[in-house]
N, C-alpha and C positions, 0 to 999 in steps of 0.2 A: 548755287550749280544748279549751273548753265548748257540750256539742250535748245532744240532748233523750237523757233514754234508748233508750227504743224503739230510736231506729239499732241499737246493741247487742243488744236483743233478735230481731228479723230471722232467718232464717236465712242461713247466710255461704252462698257456692254454691265448690265443689272439682275443680280442674280438674288432670289433669296435660299438664301441656308440652316435648314433649320435644324443645325446640328451649331450654329451662330449664336440661333435664338437660344436655345437650350446654354450654353453656358453661359448665357450675357456679352459675347463678345459685341452684336451690334448690334443695336436696334431691331425687335422685332426681323433679324437675323439679314431684314436689306446689305448685301456687298452692291460695293463698286467698284472697276479696274476697271481702267484708260488702258492707253499706249504708252502713256509716259508707264503705267508698275510691268509690267511686260518687257518695259527695256529695262529699270533697275533690276530688273532681275538678268531680265541671258547677259548685258554685262554692253551690246550694243544693236545700235537698229538696221538693218536689214533686206534685202524683199525676202526671208526665212519668215525674220520675227515678224515682219508686215503683216507673211504670208498663212503663217499661223492665229495670229489676231484676228486677222480677213476671218478665214475660214469660219473660227468658232465663232466670233462676230454674224453671219453670215446663216450656219448653219444652227445657230441657236432661235434665230428670227424664223427661222423656218419651221424648226420646230417646236419654239412656241407661240403660237401665232395670234393671238389675245390675253398671256397669258404672263405670267414673270419665269425663268427657266428655273431650275430649279440643281442650284449645289450640290453634290454629293450623289444625283440621281439618273449623269448619263453615262453612257458609254463611249466608245471612241473607236476606235477601229480601224488599223494603215496597214496598204501593201507588203509594205519592204520590215525587216528587222528593223531593231531595234539600232546597234550599231552602224547596218544605211542610208548611205546618201547623211542625205538632214533626218531620219524620221525622226534623231532623237533631238534632235533638238524643238522640233515641232512641237509631241507629241512633250514638250518639260513644258512648253507657252500655253497647249492645250491645258495640259495639270493644274499651273501654275490658276486660271479661270476657270474651269469644270471641278477641280479635286478629284479628280477622276487616272486613277494611278493602276499598276501594278503590282503584282506584290506585296513589296515597298510600302500600303500606305496604306493608309488610317481603321484598326480594327474593329471597330462599331466603340459604341455604352453597349450593352447589355443587348448585344443584335443588333442597335440598329446606327445609325451614321456611319457604316462602312463606308471606306474610300480606297479599301487595293481592290486586283481583278475587276478594276474598269477600263481598265486600258490592256489593247492588247497589241501582237504585232504582229505583220507574217501570215495572216489574214486571206483570204479567199475574194479578194474584190477590187473593183478596180478606177477605184480613184483614191484621193490624193486620201482621203479622210471616211468614214464613214457616223453619221453620231447618230447613239437610238436612246430614247428615252427612256425609262427601263420602268418604273410607271403605265405606261401604255402601244410599247412597243414600235412607235412608230421613230423608221427609222428617217435619214438623205442618206445621199451621197455625197460630196461637194471635190467639185475638179478644180486644181489652183495651177495656172503654168504663168507664170508674170511677164515672159521674152518674147512676147506684143509690145509692151511699154519699155522701149528702146531704153540703154543707160549713154549719155551725151558722148558726141563723138571720141571726144581728149579724154574718156576717161580706159581705156586698155592702155592708152600707153603712159597715163601719172601713175598708174598703179603697177604697172612694172615700172617706174623709177624709187613709187614709197617699196612696194616690194626688196627691190634689191637696193634701197636703201644707197642712191643717188638721186634722191627728191629732196628740193630745196623746202623753205622753209611756207612757204608763200606754197611750193609748190602738195605741200603736204595737207593746206591748209584750199589747198582750190578743193582734191577729191574727196577731201572730204564733204565738201559742202555741198556736191553736180553728183556723188551719192547717196546723200538722203535727199536730195530734190531727187531724185529718180522714186523715194521710197515713197517721197509726201506722192506721187504720183501714182503711187498704185494703191495707196490709202482713201486719196483722197476723193482723187479722176475719175479714179481708173472700175473704183469697188462696186458700181453698178455695172462694168464690162464682161462679156460671157466669158469674153475672150480671157478670159486676167481671172478671170470665179464662176462656177456656174454649181444651181442648189440641187439636184435632181428626190424629188424623192424615193423609197424603195418602194417599189410596189410588195 
C-alpha cells in the first residue's frame, strides 16, 4: 500500500483505553492512532479529515496536559447537525480516535465502559467542536478554519477537468499530488497557527 510519506510524519495520538485493558486487546490499554489510521478509516485524505485529526490532537493535548487521554471518557459536541455540511465526517474521525459515539455506540459492561451518548450534534456552541472530560468536566472549544492555507493556483482548473472526466492521466496525478500538498501544509506547517486552529478553554 503506497501513500504520501507525510502521513507518517504527523504526530500520533496516544490514549489509554480501560476497556481494551480489561479485555486484553492492548497491553495496559495503551492505543496509538496515526493520521494514516484515520485516512484508512475515512477512505481519503482531505482538509476535512486532516482538520478532524488536528482538532482531536490539539483538544486532547489541552484537556490532558500532564497525562494520557482516556479513551471512552471524552464527550464531543458539535454546533451543526450530523447531516449538515461535513459535521458527520468530522464526527466519524473523532469517534474513531476517542471512542465517543451518539446512541449507536457500545453500551458497556456491567455499567462500565459505555461509549454511547458521548457525542452530540446540534448543540448551542459557537466553535467547530467542544471536547469535555467526563471525570473533571473540563471543556475546550476548538475552532478550525483551513481557508488561509491556500491551494495551488492550478488546483481549481485541474479539479474541474478531473470532475468532468476530461483530465489526462498526468493531470489526474498532478491534481492528487497538489491536493495532498495542501493537506500536508495544514498538518505539518500550520498545526500551531491560530489562524488555522485555535483551542480555548471553556470557563
